[in-house]
Chimera marker file (.cmm) of the C-alpha trace (Angstrom):
<marker_set name="trace">
<marker id="1" x="16.523" y="5.130" z="-26.643" r="1" g="1" b="0" radius="0.5"/>
<marker id="2" x="20.042" y="5.794" z="-25.315" r="1" g="1" b="0" radius="0.5"/>
<marker id="3" x="21.519" y="4.221" z="-22.142" r="1" g="1" b="0" radius="0.5"/>
<marker id="4" x="20.876" y="7.392" z="-20.270" r="1" g="1" b="0" radius="0.5"/>
<marker id="5" x="17.235" y="7.398" z="-21.169" r="1" g="1" b="0" radius="0.5"/>
<marker id="6" x="16.799" y="3.992" z="-20.010" r="1" g="1" b="0" radius="0.5"/>
<marker id="7" x="18.011" y="4.904" z="-16.461" r="1" g="1" b="0" radius="0.5"/>
<marker id="8" x="15.650" y="7.764" z="-16.399" r="1" g="1" b="0" radius="0.5"/>
<marker id="9" x="12.487" y="6.414" z="-18.260" r="1" g="1" b="0" radius="0.5"/>
<marker id="10" x="9.926" y="5.186" z="-15.729" r="1" g="1" b="0" radius="0.5"/>
<marker id="11" x="7.853" y="3.457" z="-18.263" r="1" g="1" b="0" radius="0.5"/>
<marker id="12" x="10.919" y="0.965" z="-18.684" r="1" g="1" b="0" radius="0.5"/>
<marker id="13" x="10.727" y="-0.003" z="-15.082" r="1" g="1" b="0" radius="0.5"/>
<marker id="14" x="6.960" y="-0.200" z="-14.797" r="1" g="1" b="0" radius="0.5"/>
<marker id="15" x="6.217" y="-2.011" z="-17.971" r="1" g="1" b="0" radius="0.5"/>
<marker id="16" x="8.394" y="-4.919" z="-17.606" r="1" g="1" b="0" radius="0.5"/>
<marker id="17" x="10.797" y="-5.433" z="-14.729" r="1" g="1" b="0" radius="0.5"/>
<marker id="18" x="12.539" y="-8.381" z="-16.554" r="1" g="1" b="0" radius="0.5"/>
<marker id="19" x="13.260" y="-6.095" z="-19.547" r="1" g="1" b="0" radius="0.5"/>
<marker id="20" x="14.607" y="-3.432" z="-17.310" r="1" g="1" b="0" radius="0.5"/>
<marker id="21" x="16.992" y="-5.919" z="-15.605" r="1" g="1" b="0" radius="0.5"/>
<marker id="22" x="18.196" y="-7.426" z="-19.014" r="1" g="1" b="0" radius="0.5"/>
<marker id="23" x="19.048" y="-3.814" z="-20.177" r="1" g="1" b="0" radius="0.5"/>
<marker id="24" x="20.869" y="-2.832" z="-16.987" r="1" g="1" b="0" radius="0.5"/>
<marker id="25" x="22.749" y="-6.047" z="-16.803" r="1" g="1" b="0" radius="0.5"/>
<marker id="26" x="23.706" y="-5.997" z="-20.441" r="1" g="1" b="0" radius="0.5"/>
<marker id="27" x="24.980" y="-2.419" z="-20.232" r="1" g="1" b="0" radius="0.5"/>
<marker id="28" x="26.671" y="-2.730" z="-16.798" r="1" g="1" b="0" radius="0.5"/>
<marker id="29" x="28.396" y="-6.002" z="-17.698" r="1" g="1" b="0" radius="0.5"/>
<marker id="30" x="28.906" y="-5.196" z="-21.372" r="1" g="1" b="0" radius="0.5"/>
<marker id="31" x="27.149" y="-8.073" z="-22.930" r="1" g="1" b="0" radius="0.5"/>
<marker id="32" x="24.514" y="-8.265" z="-25.660" r="1" g="1" b="0" radius="0.5"/>
<marker id="33" x="20.889" y="-8.448" z="-24.140" r="1" g="1" b="0" radius="0.5"/>
<marker id="34" x="20.061" y="-11.498" z="-26.280" r="1" g="1" b="0" radius="0.5"/>
<marker id="35" x="23.017" y="-13.286" z="-24.667" r="1" g="1" b="0" radius="0.5"/>
<marker id="36" x="21.542" y="-13.187" z="-21.243" r="1" g="1" b="0" radius="0.5"/>
<marker id="37" x="19.904" y="-16.596" z="-20.554" r="1" g="1" b="0" radius="0.5"/>
<marker id="38" x="18.708" y="-17.726" z="-17.184" r="1" g="1" b="0" radius="0.5"/>
<marker id="39" x="21.484" y="-20.060" z="-16.469" r="1" g="1" b="0" radius="0.5"/>
<marker id="40" x="24.365" y="-17.761" z="-16.918" r="1" g="1" b="0" radius="0.5"/>
<marker id="41" x="26.512" y="-17.494" z="-13.799" r="1" g="1" b="0" radius="0.5"/>
<marker id="42" x="27.085" y="-13.922" z="-12.914" r="1" g="1" b="0" radius="0.5"/>
<marker id="43" x="30.681" y="-14.279" z="-11.905" r="1" g="1" b="0" radius="0.5"/>
<marker id="44" x="31.933" y="-17.114" z="-14.099" r="1" g="1" b="0" radius="0.5"/>
<marker id="45" x="29.915" y="-16.349" z="-17.278" r="1" g="1" b="0" radius="0.5"/>
<marker id="46" x="29.278" y="-12.560" z="-16.911" r="1" g="1" b="0" radius="0.5"/>
<marker id="47" x="32.423" y="-11.371" z="-15.098" r="1" g="1" b="0" radius="0.5"/>
<marker id="48" x="30.740" y="-9.913" z="-12.211" r="1" g="1" b="0" radius="0.5"/>
<marker id="49" x="33.333" y="-9.053" z="-9.538" r="1" g="1" b="0" radius="0.5"/>
<marker id="50" x="33.474" y="-6.958" z="-6.381" r="1" g="1" b="0" radius="0.5"/>
<marker id="51" x="34.062" y="-3.699" z="-8.372" r="1" g="1" b="0" radius="0.5"/>
<marker id="52" x="31.258" y="-4.306" z="-10.821" r="1" g="1" b="0" radius="0.5"/>
<marker id="53" x="28.673" y="-5.641" z="-8.311" r="1" g="1" b="0" radius="0.5"/>
<marker id="54" x="27.977" y="-2.381" z="-6.500" r="1" g="1" b="0" radius="0.5"/>
<marker id="55" x="27.781" y="-0.430" z="-9.755" r="1" g="1" b="0" radius="0.5"/>
<marker id="56" x="25.260" y="-3.020" z="-11.064" r="1" g="1" b="0" radius="0.5"/>
<marker id="57" x="23.063" y="-2.780" z="-7.897" r="1" g="1" b="0" radius="0.5"/>
<marker id="58" x="23.283" y="1.081" z="-8.253" r="1" g="1" b="0" radius="0.5"/>
<marker id="59" x="22.299" y="1.153" z="-11.757" r="1" g="1" b="0" radius="0.5"/>
<marker id="60" x="19.483" y="-1.334" z="-11.103" r="1" g="1" b="0" radius="0.5"/>
<marker id="61" x="18.165" y="0.756" z="-8.296" r="1" g="1" b="0" radius="0.5"/>
<marker id="62" x="18.442" y="4.042" z="-10.306" r="1" g="1" b="0" radius="0.5"/>
<marker id="63" x="16.663" y="2.518" z="-13.224" r="1" g="1" b="0" radius="0.5"/>
<marker id="64" x="13.762" y="1.182" z="-11.097" r="1" g="1" b="0" radius="0.5"/>
<marker id="65" x="13.746" y="4.112" z="-8.657" r="1" g="1" b="0" radius="0.5"/>
<marker id="66" x="14.475" y="1.829" z="-5.700" r="1" g="1" b="0" radius="0.5"/>
<marker id="67" x="17.201" y="1.433" z="-3.180" r="1" g="1" b="0" radius="0.5"/>
<marker id="68" x="18.646" y="-2.119" z="-2.815" r="1" g="1" b="0" radius="0.5"/>
<marker id="69" x="20.653" y="-2.995" z="0.297" r="1" g="1" b="0" radius="0.5"/>
<marker id="70" x="24.376" y="-3.322" z="0.030" r="1" g="1" b="0" radius="0.5"/>
<marker id="71" x="24.201" y="-7.173" z="0.506" r="1" g="1" b="0" radius="0.5"/>
<marker id="72" x="21.431" y="-7.441" z="-2.296" r="1" g="1" b="0" radius="0.5"/>
<marker id="73" x="23.604" y="-9.793" z="-4.499" r="1" g="1" b="0" radius="0.5"/>
<marker id="74" x="24.297" y="-12.188" z="-1.560" r="1" g="1" b="0" radius="0.5"/>
<marker id="75" x="23.219" y="-15.609" z="-2.610" r="1" g="1" b="0" radius="0.5"/>
<marker id="76" x="22.395" y="-14.517" z="-6.142" r="1" g="1" b="0" radius="0.5"/>
<marker id="77" x="24.459" y="-16.613" z="-8.630" r="1" g="1" b="0" radius="0.5"/>
<marker id="78" x="22.755" y="-16.716" z="-11.994" r="1" g="1" b="0" radius="0.5"/>
<marker id="79" x="21.059" y="-14.364" z="-14.191" r="1" g="1" b="0" radius="0.5"/>
<marker id="80" x="17.766" y="-16.083" z="-13.313" r="1" g="1" b="0" radius="0.5"/>
<marker id="81" x="18.376" y="-15.551" z="-9.635" r="1" g="1" b="0" radius="0.5"/>
<marker id="82" x="19.075" y="-11.840" z="-10.164" r="1" g="1" b="0" radius="0.5"/>
<marker id="83" x="15.759" y="-11.258" z="-12.212" r="1" g="1" b="0" radius="0.5"/>
<marker id="84" x="13.754" y="-13.258" z="-9.743" r="1" g="1" b="0" radius="0.5"/>
<marker id="85" x="15.295" y="-11.191" z="-6.661" r="1" g="1" b="0" radius="0.5"/>
<marker id="86" x="14.722" y="-7.806" z="-8.343" r="1" g="1" b="0" radius="0.5"/>
<marker id="87" x="11.105" y="-8.831" z="-9.277" r="1" g="1" b="0" radius="0.5"/>
<marker id="88" x="10.590" y="-9.899" z="-5.573" r="1" g="1" b="0" radius="0.5"/>
<marker id="89" x="12.199" y="-6.836" z="-4.131" r="1" g="1" b="0" radius="0.5"/>
<marker id="90" x="10.305" y="-4.391" z="-6.303" r="1" g="1" b="0" radius="0.5"/>
<marker id="91" x="6.997" y="-6.197" z="-6.222" r="1" g="1" b="0" radius="0.5"/>
<marker id="92" x="4.207" y="-5.986" z="-8.756" r="1" g="1" b="0" radius="0.5"/>
<link id1="1" id2="2" r="1" g="1" b="0" radius="0.2"/>
<link id1="2" id2="3" r="1" g="1" b="0" radius="0.2"/>
<link id1="3" id2="4" r="1" g="1" b="0" radius="0.2"/>
<link id1="4" id2="5" r="1" g="1" b="0" radius="0.2"/>
<link id1="5" id2="6" r="1" g="1" b="0" radius="0.2"/>
<link id1="6" id2="7" r="1" g="1" b="0" radius="0.2"/>
<link id1="7" id2="8" r="1" g="1" b="0" radius="0.2"/>
<link id1="8" id2="9" r="1" g="1" b="0" radius="0.2"/>
<link id1="9" id2="10" r="1" g="1" b="0" radius="0.2"/>
<link id1="10" id2="11" r="1" g="1" b="0" radius="0.2"/>
<link id1="11" id2="12" r="1" g="1" b="0" radius="0.2"/>
<link id1="12" id2="13" r="1" g="1" b="0" radius="0.2"/>
<link id1="13" id2="14" r="1" g="1" b="0" radius="0.2"/>
<link id1="14" id2="15" r="1" g="1" b="0" radius="0.2"/>
<link id1="15" id2="16" r="1" g="1" b="0" radius="0.2"/>
<link id1="16" id2="17" r="1" g="1" b="0" radius="0.2"/>
<link id1="17" id2="18" r="1" g="1" b="0" radius="0.2"/>
<link id1="18" id2="19" r="1" g="1" b="0" radius="0.2"/>
<link id1="19" id2="20" r="1" g="1" b="0" radius="0.2"/>
<link id1="20" id2="21" r="1" g="1" b="0" radius="0.2"/>
<link id1="21" id2="22" r="1" g="1" b="0" radius="0.2"/>
<link id1="22" id2="23" r="1" g="1" b="0" radius="0.2"/>
<link id1="23" id2="24" r="1" g="1" b="0" radius="0.2"/>
<link id1="24" id2="25" r="1" g="1" b="0" radius="0.2"/>
<link id1="25" id2="26" r="1" g="1" b="0" radius="0.2"/>
<link id1="26" id2="27" r="1" g="1" b="0" radius="0.2"/>
<link id1="27" id2="28" r="1" g="1" b="0" radius="0.2"/>
<link id1="28" id2="29" r="1" g="1" b="0" radius="0.2"/>
<link id1="29" id2="30" r="1" g="1" b="0" radius="0.2"/>
<link id1="30" id2="31" r="1" g="1" b="0" radius="0.2"/>
<link id1="31" id2="32" r="1" g="1" b="0" radius="0.2"/>
<link id1="32" id2="33" r="1" g="1" b="0" radius="0.2"/>
<link id1="33" id2="34" r="1" g="1" b="0" radius="0.2"/>
<link id1="34" id2="35" r="1" g="1" b="0" radius="0.2"/>
<link id1="35" id2="36" r="1" g="1" b="0" radius="0.2"/>
<link id1="36" id2="37" r="1" g="1" b="0" radius="0.2"/>
<link id1="37" id2="38" r="1" g="1" b="0" radius="0.2"/>
<link id1="38" id2="39" r="1" g="1" b="0" radius="0.2"/>
<link id1="39" id2="40" r="1" g="1" b="0" radius="0.2"/>
<link id1="40" id2="41" r="1" g="1" b="0" radius="0.2"/>
<link id1="41" id2="42" r="1" g="1" b="0" radius="0.2"/>
<link id1="42" id2="43" r="1" g="1" b="0" radius="0.2"/>
<link id1="43" id2="44" r="1" g="1" b="0" radius="0.2"/>
<link id1="44" id2="45" r="1" g="1" b="0" radius="0.2"/>
<link id1="45" id2="46" r="1" g="1" b="0" radius="0.2"/>
<link id1="46" id2="47" r="1" g="1" b="0" radius="0.2"/>
<link id1="47" id2="48" r="1" g="1" b="0" radius="0.2"/>
<link id1="48" id2="49" r="1" g="1" b="0" radius="0.2"/>
<link id1="49" id2="50" r="1" g="1" b="0" radius="0.2"/>
<link id1="50" id2="51" r="1" g="1" b="0" radius="0.2"/>
<link id1="51" id2="52" r="1" g="1" b="0" radius="0.2"/>
<link id1="52" id2="53" r="1" g="1" b="0" radius="0.2"/>
<link id1="53" id2="54" r="1" g="1" b="0" radius="0.2"/>
<link id1="54" id2="55" r="1" g="1" b="0" radius="0.2"/>
<link id1="55" id2="56" r="1" g="1" b="0" radius="0.2"/>
<link id1="56" id2="57" r="1" g="1" b="0" radius="0.2"/>
<link id1="57" id2="58" r="1" g="1" b="0" radius="0.2"/>
<link id1="58" id2="59" r="1" g="1" b="0" radius="0.2"/>
<link id1="59" id2="60" r="1" g="1" b="0" radius="0.2"/>
<link id1="60" id2="61" r="1" g="1" b="0" radius="0.2"/>
<link id1="61" id2="62" r="1" g="1" b="0" radius="0.2"/>
<link id1="62" id2="63" r="1" g="1" b="0" radius="0.2"/>
<link id1="63" id2="64" r="1" g="1" b="0" radius="0.2"/>
<link id1="64" id2="65" r="1" g="1" b="0" radius="0.2"/>
<link id1="65" id2="66" r="1" g="1" b="0" radius="0.2"/>
<link id1="66" id2="67" r="1" g="1" b="0" radius="0.2"/>
<link id1="67" id2="68" r="1" g="1" b="0" radius="0.2"/>
<link id1="68" id2="69" r="1" g="1" b="0" radius="0.2"/>
<link id1="69" id2="70" r="1" g="1" b="0" radius="0.2"/>
<link id1="70" id2="71" r="1" g="1" b="0" radius="0.2"/>
<link id1="71" id2="72" r="1" g="1" b="0" radius="0.2"/>
<link id1="72" id2="73" r="1" g="1" b="0" radius="0.2"/>
<link id1="73" id2="74" r="1" g="1" b="0" radius="0.2"/>
<link id1="74" id2="75" r="1" g="1" b="0" radius="0.2"/>
<link id1="75" id2="76" r="1" g="1" b="0" radius="0.2"/>
<link id1="76" id2="77" r="1" g="1" b="0" radius="0.2"/>
<link id1="77" id2="78" r="1" g="1" b="0" radius="0.2"/>
<link id1="78" id2="79" r="1" g="1" b="0" radius="0.2"/>
<link id1="79" id2="80" r="1" g="1" b="0" radius="0.2"/>
<link id1="80" id2="81" r="1" g="1" b="0" radius="0.2"/>
<link id1="81" id2="82" r="1" g="1" b="0" radius="0.2"/>
<link id1="82" id2="83" r="1" g="1" b="0" radius="0.2"/>
<link id1="83" id2="84" r="1" g="1" b="0" radius="0.2"/>
<link id1="84" id2="85" r="1" g="1" b="0" radius="0.2"/>
<link id1="85" id2="86" r="1" g="1" b="0" radius="0.2"/>
<link id1="86" id2="87" r="1" g="1" b="0" radius="0.2"/>
<link id1="87" id2="88" r="1" g="1" b="0" radius="0.2"/>
<link id1="88" id2="89" r="1" g="1" b="0" radius="0.2"/>
<link id1="89" id2="90" r="1" g="1" b="0" radius="0.2"/>
<link id1="90" id2="91" r="1" g="1" b="0" radius="0.2"/>
<link id1="91" id2="92" r="1" g="1" b="0" radius="0.2"/>
</marker_set>
């Protein structure tokens, strides 16, 4: 499955939100999916900055077919925080 297929495959989003989050974060922040651990700091460890934050939120929304608010990442510091926030926002 290519990166483009991941963005458009609804089965990825519906089958496992955590897996979808992992793939989008890995692709957008250019890290190996297996390197993503819950305690990683999005800014310090993964290099998230102002220019990559919006593209991450946009890619996440496109993959999951939802729209996240512009301030979605406010108060989200770790990879675990992000995964939890997406799961809460998208719901079961």
